[in-house]
Structure formats: structure tokens, C-alpha cells
C-alpha positions in Angstrom: 125.4 122.8 68.5 124.3 119.1 66.7 127.7 118.7 65.7 128.6 119.0 69.6 125.9 116.7 70.9 126.6 113.9 68.6 130.0 113.9 69.8 128.4 113.8 73.4 126.5 110.9 72.7 128.9 109.1 71.1 131.3 109.4 74.4 128.4 108.1 76.3 128.0 105.2 74.0 131.9 104.1 73.8 131.7 104.7 77.9 128.2 103.6 79.4 126.4 101.3 77.0 128.9 98.9 74.7 126.3 96.4 74.0 124.8 97.2 70.6 121.1 96.6 71.0 121.4 99.7 73.5 123.8 101.6 70.6 121.2 101.0 68.3 118.3 102.2 70.4 119.9 105.1 71.2 120.5 105.9 68.0 116.1 105.6 67.6 114.3 109.0 68.2 114.0 109.8 72.2 110.1 109.0 71.7 110.8 105.5 70.4 113.1 104.7 72.9 111.1 105.9 76.2 107.9 104.2 74.4 110.4 101.0 74.3 111.6 100.9 77.6 107.9 101.6 78.9 106.8 98.5 76.9 109.3 96.3 78.4 109.0 97.2 81.9 105.2 97.0 81.6 105.7 93.6 80.3 107.9 92.7 83.4 104.9 94.5 85.9 101.9 93.1 84.0 103.6 89.4 84.2 104.1 90.6 88.1 100.6 91.4 88.3 99.7 87.9 86.6 101.8 86.1 89.3 100.3 87.6 91.9 96.7 87.1 91.2 97.5 83.7 91.0 97.3 84.0 95.1 94.4 86.4 95.7 91.9 84.6 97.3 88.8 85.6 98.8 88.2 89.6 98.6 85.6 92.3 99.1 85.5 93.2 95.4 84.6 89.8 93.8 83.7 87.8 97.1 84.6 84.2 96.9 85.1 84.3 92.7 88.7 84.8 92.0 88.7 88.3 89.8 89.8 88.7 86.1 93.2 90.9 85.4 91.0 93.8 85.1 89.1 93.0 88.2 92.5 92.8 90.0 94.0 96.0 88.4 91.4 97.8 90.2 91.5 97.0 93.7 91.5 99.1 96.4 91.3 102.9 95.3 90.0 102.1 92.0 86.5 101.6 93.4 86.4 105.1 94.6 87.3 106.8 91.3 84.5 104.4 89.6 81.6 106.1 92.2 82.8 109.5 91.1 82.6 108.7 87.7 79.0 107.5 88.2 77.7 109.1 91.5 79.6 111.9 91.4 80.8 113.9 95.2 79.1 113.7 97.9 76.5 116.8 98.9 76.6 115.9 102.5 80.1 114.5 104.2 79.3 111.2 105.7 79.8 110.7 109.9 80.2 108.2 112.5 78.4 107.9 115.4 81.4 110.1 116.9 80.7 112.7 114.5 83.9 112.5 112.3 84.1 112.3 109.2 84.3 109.1 107.5 86.4 107.8 104.0 84.7 109.3 101.2 84.6 110.6 97.6 86.4 113.7 98.5 89.7 112.5 98.9 90.2 111.5 95.1 90.6 114.2 93.0 88.7 114.7 89.5 90.3 114.6 86.0 91.3 110.8 86.2 88.0 109.2 86.8 86.0 111.8 84.2 88.8 110.8 81.9 87.8 107.5 82.4 84.0 107.9 82.4 84.2 109.8 79.4 86.5 106.9 77.7 84.0 104.5 78.9 80.6 106.3 77.9 82.5 106.7 74.4 83.8 103.1 73.8 81.3 101.1 75.8 84.1 99.0 77.6 83.4 98.8 81.1 84.7 101.5 84.0 87.5 99.3 84.7 88.8 98.3 81.3 88.4 102.4 80.5 90.7 103.2 83.7 93.3 101.0 82.7 93.8 102.4 79.4 93.9 105.9 80.7 96.2 104.7 82.9 98.8 102.9 80.4 98.3 105.8 77.9 99.4 108.5 80.3 102.5 106.3 81.9 103.2 105.8 78.5 103.6 109.7 77.5 104.6 110.5 81.1 107.8 107.9 80.0 108.8 110.4 77.0 108.6 113.7 79.2 110.4 111.9 81.9 113.6 110.9 79.4 113.4 114.1 77.9 113.7 115.4 81.5 116.3 112.9 82.6 118.2 113.6 78.8 118.8 117.3 80.2 121.4 115.9 82.8 122.7 112.3 82.0 124.3 111.3 79.1 121.6 109.2 76.9 122.3 105.8 77.8 122.3 106.9 81.7 118.9 108.6 81.1 117.0 105.2 79.8 118.3 103.5 82.7 117.2 106.3 85.0 113.3 106.1 83.2 113.7 102.1 83.8 114.9 102.8 87.3 111.5 105.0 87.7 109.2 102.6 85.9 110.5 99.9 88.1 110.3 101.6 91.6 108.1 99.0 93.6 104.9 101.5 93.9 105.1 102.7 90.4 103.3 99.3 89.6 100.2 101.3 90.3 101.2 103.3 86.9 99.4 100.1 85.4 96.0 100.1 87.4 92.8 102.0 88.1 94.9 104.7 90.3 95.3 108.8 89.2 99.4 108.3 89.9 99.9 107.9 86.0 98.1 111.1 84.5 99.4 112.6 87.6 103.2 111.9 86.6 102.4 113.1 83.3 101.2 116.5 84.0 103.8 116.7 86.8 107.0 116.0 84.7 105.1 118.0 81.9 104.7 120.8 84.3 108.4 120.8 85.1 109.7 120.3 81.9 107.9 123.6 80.8 109.5 125.3 83.8 112.7 124.5 82.8 112.6 125.4 79.7 111.0 128.7 81.0 108.0 128.5 78.9 105.7 129.7 81.8 102.5 130.2 79.9 102.8 127.0 78.5 102.3 125.6 82.1 99.5 127.4 83.5 97.3 124.8 81.8 99.4 122.0 82.6 99.4 122.6 86.1 95.8 123.5 86.0 95.4 119.5 84.9 97.7 118.6 87.7 96.3 119.9 90.3 93.0 118.4 89.4 94.8 114.7 89.2 96.6 114.4 92.3 97.2 116.5 95.1 100.4 117.8 94.8 99.3 121.6 93.9 100.8 123.1 97.4 104.1 120.9 96.8 104.2 123.0 93.2 103.4 126.3 94.5 106.6 125.6 97.3 108.6 124.8 94.2 107.8 127.9 92.4 108.4 130.0 95.4 112.0 128.4 95.7 112.2 129.1 91.7 111.0 132.5 91.6 113.5 133.5 94.3 116.3 131.5 92.4 115.3 133.6 89.2 115.2 136.9 91.0 118.7 136.5 92.8 120.4 135.3 89.5 118.7 138.0 87.6 122.1 139.5 86.7 124.0 135.9 85.9 120.8 134.6 84.0 118.5 137.1 82.2 115.2 137.8 83.6 113.6 139.8 80.8 110.5 141.6 81.7 108.3 139.0 79.7 109.4 136.1 81.8 108.9 138.0 85.1 105.4 138.3 84.4 104.6 134.4 83.0 107.0 132.8 85.8 105.0 135.2 88.7 101.8 134.4 86.7 102.2 130.4 86.9 103.5 131.5 90.9 100.2 132.7 91.6 97.7 130.4 89.6 99.3 127.4 91.0 98.8 128.3 94.7 94.9 129.0 93.4 95.1 125.8 91.6 96.3 123.9 94.5 93.1 125.1 96.3 91.0 124.2 93.9 89.2 121.1 95.1 89.7 121.7 98.6 86.9 124.8 97.3 85.2 122.8 95.2 84.7 120.1 98.3 83.9 123.3 100.4 81.1 124.7 97.9 79.4 121.1 97.7 78.9 120.2 101.6 79.4 123.7 103.0 82.1 122.7 105.0 85.6 124.3 104.9 87.6 121.8 106.2 85.7 119.3 103.8 88.5 118.2 102.1 91.1 118.2 104.9 88.8 116.2 107.4 88.1 113.5 104.7 91.8 112.8 104.3 91.9 112.6 107.9 89.5 109.9 107.9 92.0 107.7 106.3 94.6 107.5 109.2 94.3 109.6 112.7 90.8 111.4 112.4 93.0 114.8 112.6 94.9 116.7 111.2 98.2 117.3 111.9 101.3 118.8 111.3 104.8 117.3 111.2 103.9 115.5 114.5 102.5 113.0 112.9 105.1 111.6 111.4 107.3 111.6 115.0 104.2 109.5 116.6 104.0 107.1 113.9 107.8 106.6 114.3 107.1 106.2 118.4 104.6 103.6 117.6 106.9 101.9 115.2 109.6 101.5 116.8 109.7 103.0 120.3 111.9 105.5 121.6 113.9 104.8 118.9 111.6 105.7 116.3 112.6 109.5 116.4 116.4 108.5 116.1 115.7 106.9 113.0 113.6 109.3 111.8 115.8 112.2 112.5 118.7 110.2 110.6 116.4 109.2 107.7 115.7 113.1 106.8 119.2 114.3 107.6 120.2 111.8 104.6 117.2 112.8 102.9 118.6 116.1 103.3 122.2 115.4 102.2 120.7 113.6 99.3 119.1 116.4 98.2 121.7 119.1 98.8 124.7 117.1 98.1 124.0 114.5 94.7 121.1 116.5 94.2 122.8 119.2 91.8 123.6 117.2 89.7 120.0 117.3 88.7 119.9 120.9 88.2 118.4 123.7 90.5 115.0 123.5 89.0 114.3 119.3 89.4 116.6 119.8 92.9 114.1 121.9 94.2 110.9 120.4 93.4 112.2 117.1 94.9 112.9 119.4 98.4 109.3 121.2 97.9 107.6 117.6 97.8 109.3 115.8 100.8 108.7 119.2 102.6 105.1 118.8 101.9 104.6 115.1 102.7 106.8 115.9 106.3 104.5 118.7 106.7 101.1 117.2 105.8 100.9 113.5 104.7 100.4 110.7 107.7 102.8 108.1 107.4 101.0 104.7 106.4 101.0 102.2 103.8 100.8 104.4 100.6 104.0 105.7 101.8 105.8 104.2 99.1 103.2 105.0 96.6 103.5 109.0 97.0 107.1 109.2 96.9 106.7 108.5 93.3 106.7 112.0 92.4 109.8 112.5 93.7 111.2 110.5 90.4 114.0 112.6 89.7 115.9 110.7 92.7 116.5 107.7 90.8 118.1 109.6 88.1 121.0 109.9 90.4 121.2 106.2 90.6 121.8 105.9 86.5 125.2 108.1 86.4 127.4 106.7 84.3 128.4 103.1 85.4 129.3 99.8 84.2 126.6 97.5 82.4 126.8 94.8 85.3 125.8 97.6 87.7 123.3 98.4 85.8 121.8 95.0 85.4 122.0 94.3 89.0 120.1 98.2 90.0 117.1 97.0 87.5 117.0 93.4 88.8 117.0 94.8 92.4 114.1 97.1 91.6 112.5 94.6 89.7 112.7 91.9 92.7 111.5 95.2 94.9 107.9 95.8 92.6 107.0 91.8 92.6 107.2 92.1 96.5 105.1 95.8 96.8 102.8 93.9 94.5 102.4 90.7 97.1 102.4 92.8 100.2 100.2 95.5 99.0 98.1 94.2 96.1 97.1 90.8 97.2 94.3 90.4 99.7 93.0 87.6 101.3 90.5 88.9 103.7 86.9 90.1 103.5 87.7 93.9 105.2 89.6 96.5 103.8 90.7 99.3 106.5 91.9 101.5 103.8 93.8 102.3 100.3 97.1 101.2 100.1 
């Protein structure tokens, strides 16, 4: 097996990565490759934030003073995480004059603020600095897992390109900020790897942590249902021993329970069964809708033509998932389909849309299929430029009022 792998890597080096620096990098252990790519792309992102910081004026977080870089990286939702770490969650939901639930901490999951708060308490550093450390470390670890995932269906050089595209994806800039996306990405990528390797029992605690980091547990439950159906359907072609039947179904059932854990805790603490969904709705229409919110937003933005554009986009996504998506392997293909379905059902399009697409990271690997060095450089440059635009458009704030998180 080692000889075959070496021959395969040699072919990929010759065909896809003729440059000697890349060839040298590919001879290093996978974890070193991932960390080097993460470090290089992280420096690019940090440079973009430094440029954007120069344009930041008066703001709700530091007032008239120009923020420091640490303060700048803790704009927007990071304040909610600090509030959770210091004050916990509210036992009474805040409401407006109309009785509707207002924005509050229950919209944010507890694992990230608890980790950052504990690090702050242990080291004495401020919460903002601790949050950045947690994000950077989690993103570094996630880079290793993502690269391992990509090497399962891509040549080594293409897998590296895929990882770089994930890290330079415009909204991936939040992986360096006081947001929970880094921790969520690490847990998600690790869980997908464990399921792909049929290590279901090991995946149970990882999925539990994932469901306490970001609201993606429902989508993971959809994915596990598709995975279990496929394993049962192909049981004559792919061995499905009793041990894996038990462990895979245990993971499937527990993933459903884990997905409801945070909403259940909100119910127990506040006494309202809809505490979590009402809180989420406070960030957009004030109502919990299913599917129809996409069409309403499309019409608000583009009039009647918005429906046509939305249907075309959904059809295009369906084609990508069904045709090129097969290159990802069944598990990653199913995950992307499950998460897309979850967003369509429950998410209301808003300024955070690009950020919430990060869990679809396997699709970026399709852009990294073997191609020339010039094409790869063009892709990476284009993604980097879009990341700078995302930071300038969504992170910088010159005013003093904040309507909601980006």
C-alpha cells in the first residue's frame, strides 16, 4: 500500500505541482503541510484586517477611539460571547413593547465562550485576547483535519490548494476573530472524518461538542440519516457488521438529541419552549418561518424576478451537489446536501449568509481538482481579493448604531 501511495503522490507532483517549493512541502508530514498553509493564509487575512482597521472610525464598541487590533477582531457577535462568559444566559427573555422577544445571548452556543472564558481566567489575559487564541488554535487544528479529508479524494497538491481556498474563502476571515466558527469547523471536520472512517463511537463526543459550538446539529442529523440509509442499502456490497450497525445508529440517534440540547437548555432556563427559536427570529423578521423566508427575501431584493433567480440558484446548487459533488465521496456529498437543506428550511437570508456557508467547505475542494499552476494562482488570488472585500464590507463599521450581527 505504501508503494502505491508513493507512486500516486509522485504522479500528482509531476502533473499538478511542478514548482520545487511545492514539491518540497509535499514531502513533509501532512500536519506540517496544513499548518504552513494555515500560517501563510492567516498572515494574509491578518494583513487584510490591519488594512481595514485603518478605515474604522467611530463605533459602538470603542466610541470615538480607534480600536486596537484585538478590539477590532472582537467586533459584532464577539460581545455576546463575552457576555455569556461573564454573566451567563438570561433566565428571563427580554421583550419589546409589542411582546416580541428581543436579541439576547440564547442565540449563541456555550462551548466557545466557556473555552475562551476559562483560558482568560487561567492566564489572566483579557477575554478578547483569549477568544482570539481559541479561534486561532481551533482553526489551525481544523486545517489539519480538512487537509486529511481532502486527501481522501484529491491528489496531495490539489488537497493543499483546496485547504488554501477554504481558508481564503471570503467569510473565513471570521476564523481569526472572536467568533465560534473556528471551533465549529474543527468539530465538524473531525466528525465527518470519523464517520467516513466508520469510527462512529469516537464521533459521538465530537458531535456532542459540535452541537454545543454552532447550530449545525440538525443538519448533521439529516446527514446521518442519509448515511445510515446508504449503508443499509449497500450492505451486500459494503460489509455492515453488527458492531457498526449498533455504533452508527447510536451516533444517529444521539446526534438528534445533541442537536436539541441547546434549545432544550434555553427552555429549561427560561420556561419558554420556543425560547431559542424566538431568540433567533429576533435577528430578522421576528417570526420563525420555513422555506418561505427565502422567497420573501428574494422578492424584497429583486421584485418578482427574485423568485426566478432563487430557483435558478437552487437548481445550480442541486446540479453541483449531484454531478461534480460525486467527486467528494458519498459522505461529504451527503453532508453538503444535508446542510444546504437545513439552510433552506430554517435560515433567513441576511448579512451573515456568506459566513453560514462555511460548513459547505467540501465544495471548495471541487475548485482544486488538478489544474495548472497559473490557474491555481489565479483562484487563490481571486479568493484573497474577495476576502478583503468581505472584511471591508461586513466588518468595518463607521456609524454608532448596530442593527444586528453580520
